[in-house]
N, C-alpha and C positions, 0 to 999 in steps of 0.2 A: 169248646163252647162257642157257638157262633152268635154273632150279634146282628140282629135284624135292624138295619138303620131306618127302615120305613115304619117300624112298629110304633114308635112314639107318636108319629103324625096321624095315626088312626084314632088317637084319643082327642076328644073335642077341646079340652082345656089346654092341651099341648099345642094344638093348631092355633088357638087364640093367642097363646104366648108367643109363638113364632110370628104371627101376623102383627101383633103388638110391637114386637122387637123390630120388625122390618119398618113399620111406620115410624117408630121412634128413631131409627137409623136415618130415615129420610129427613125428619125434622132436624136432627142433630147435625147432619151434613150441611144443611143450608145455613146453619147458624155457627157451628163449631169452627168452620174455616175462617170466618170473619173474626171470631174471638181470638184465634191464634195470630192471625195476620195483624190485628190491631193491638196485640199485647194486652188483652183483657183476661188472660188465663187466671190470674190471682183473683180478679173480681168475680169471675165465674165460679171459682171454687168457694169464695166467701158467700156468694149468693145462694149456692146449693145448700150451705149450712144455715144461712140466715133465714131460711124458710120456716124453721122450727117454731118461732113464736106464732106465726099465722096459722100453722097447722094445729098447734096446741089450742089456740083460741077457737078455731073452727070445730075441733073435736069436742071441746067443753060445751060449746053452744049448739052442737048438733048440725053444723053447717057443712058446706062443701070443703073438703080438705084441699082440693086442687086450687080452689079460689082463695082460700086462706094462704096457701103457699105462694100463690102469685102476688097477692097484695103485700105480703111480708118481704118477698124477694125484691119487688119493685121499690118498696119503701127504702130498703137498704141501698139499692142502686142510686136512688135519688139523693140519699144522704151522702154517699161517696162522691157523687157528682157535685154536691154543694161544698163539701169539705176540700175538694181538690184545688179550689181557688186560694186556700190558705197557704201563705208563703213560708210559714214557720216549720212545716213538715210536709213530707212527700205524700203522694196519693196512696202508696203502699201502707203508710202508717195509719191513715184514716180507714182504709179497708180492713186492716188488722184489728183496729179498735172496734169497729162496727161488727166485724165478724164474731169476735169474742163476746161482745155485749149482747148481740141478738141471740147467739147460741145459749148464753147463760140464762137469758130471760125465758127462752123456750123450754129449757130443762126445768127451770123453777115452776113454770106453768104446768108442764106435763107431770111433774112430781106430785101434784095434787090429785092426779087421776088414780083410781084404784087399780087400773090395769097399766101402771107406769111402764113396767118392763116390756109388756107385749106391745104397747103403743110405740115406745121408743125403738124397739127392735124392728117393727114394721116400717117405721119412718126411715131408719138408717139403712135398711137392706132391702126393703120392698118385698113384693111377692109376685113375680112375673107369671107364675102358674095360676094365680088367682084372678087374672084379667077377665073381666066380664064383657059381654057384647057392647054395653054402654061405654065401657072404657075404650074400646076400639073406635067407637064413634067419636069420643073426645079426642083421641089421637089423630083421627082422620080430619076432624075439624081444625085442630091445631096445625096440621100439615098444610091444609088448604089456605089458612090465614097467613102462615109464614111464607108460603110460596107467593101468594098474591101481593104481599108487602115487599118481598125480596126482589121480585122481577122489576118493578118500576124504580126501585131504589138501588139497583145494582151499581149504576154509575156513581151516585153520591157515596155509597159504601166503599167503592173501589178507590176513589180519589181521596176520601177521608182517611183511609187506611194508610196511605203512603205520603200524603201531603195535605194536612188540614188547612194550611194557608191558601193553597191553590184551590181547594174546595170553596173557600170563602170568596176568592177572587172570581171564580166561575159562577158564583151565585147559586151554589148547590145547597145552601142552608145547612151547614155542618151541624149546628146545634139541634135542628130538627132531625137530621139523620142520626145523630147520636142517641136521641131519645127513642127513635124508632128501633135502633139496634138494641138498646137496653130492654125495650118492650119485647122484642123477639127472643132475647136471651131469657127474660123472665118466663115467657110462655113455655119455652123449651125445657127449662129446669122444672117448672111446675108440673108439666105433664109427664116428665120422665121419672120424677121421684116415686110416683105411684107404681112404676114398672120395676125399677131396679133399686129404689131407695136413694136417699140423698148422698150417701157415701160413694155409690157406684154410678149415679147419674152423670157426675162430672167426668168419670172415665169414658162413658159412652159419648159424651159431648166432645172430648178432646182427642182420645186415642185414635179413632178412625180418621179424623181430619189431619192429625199429626202424621199418621202413616201415609196418607194420601199426598201430603206435601213433600214427602221423600221421593215420590216417583212421578209427580206431575207438577206443572208450573201454572198453566192457565186456570183461573179460579173455577170456571164451570167444570173443567175436567177434574180438578181436585175434589169438587163436591160430588161428582159422579163416582169417583174412586172411593171417597169416604163412605158414601152410601153402600157401595159394594162390600167394603170391609166391615161395616156395621152389620149388614145383613148376613154375611158369612159368619161373623162372630155370634150372631143370634142363633143360627142353625146349629153351629158346632157346640155352643154353650148349652143349648137345650139337650142335644144328644149326650154330651158329657154328663149333664145333670141326671138325665134319665138312666143311664147305664152305670154311673158311679155313685148315685145317691147324694150328689152334692147340691148346694143351694143354686137354683137356676140363675138368679140375677147375678150372683157373684161369678158363676161360671161364664156367663156372657161377657161381663166386664173384664174378667181375667183373660178371656180369649182375645178381646179387642186389644188389650195392652200387650199380650204376647205377640200378636200379629204385628204391632208397631215395632217391637224389638227385633222380630224376625226380619222385617223389611229393612230396618236400620242396619242390621248385620249384613244382609245381602248387598245393600247399596254401598256400604263401607268396603266390603270385599271386592266388588266390581271396581270401585274407584282406586283401590290399592293396586289391583291387577293392571288397570289402565296406566297408573303412574309408573309402575315398574317395567312396563313393556318398552323395550328399546326401539328407538326410531332409526330405521335403516334406510339409507338413501342408495338407490341403485342408479348407476350411470350406464349408458349404452356404449 
């Protein structure tokens, strides 16, 4: 039984899914690298789940789910930013408390909906094959905004990631740069949950960037490699979903994570080979 790899791409909704995944990969690459470099991984994970109250309220009021997700995620980020000044406990404690609190409120709100199971499943896992043309426009707009903000703030983001005190000394306004980074993270999470769901959006944000950091060092190169990994994962994930009948969003995220571990294995193998290689000196 032969498998026609091009057959799925003749279907309009599959083409939209691939285009949406590629656009999401570009947005995630521009933001995910900074999230890892700045040690914001746990915050990103918490924000991806902290969207639920905003999504629930938006659904109950008949408003925009993406806007509700963005407002809820940003409110959580501001809460974490405010609590981090408390000297009695660390930032991870405040993130954990807000994470559980926001998720609990969201579940309580959604539980009042008659379609609780359907709503929660769609929120958690998304439906990449249900992407509409207007969703592609939203992703394209998010990519344009994130790129326009990232380019002029590249230097503040870079210095802030490695030496916040130096950023202050150089007059790069680290507080403003931090708010800008939280805003970009909020936008990325908000637009991605509609594609792959809140449980998988974090994987698309982190896995390609983490894989890229294994093989590249300069931030622009890392972002380019992360975009390539994310796009590759989208195409492979959609093909796996089409031929194996699996969930498309989960297949995409699983491919991204599998690619990371494959790269990690290759890098580790090469490093071990290099370490074991004997150094021979030849004399004339």
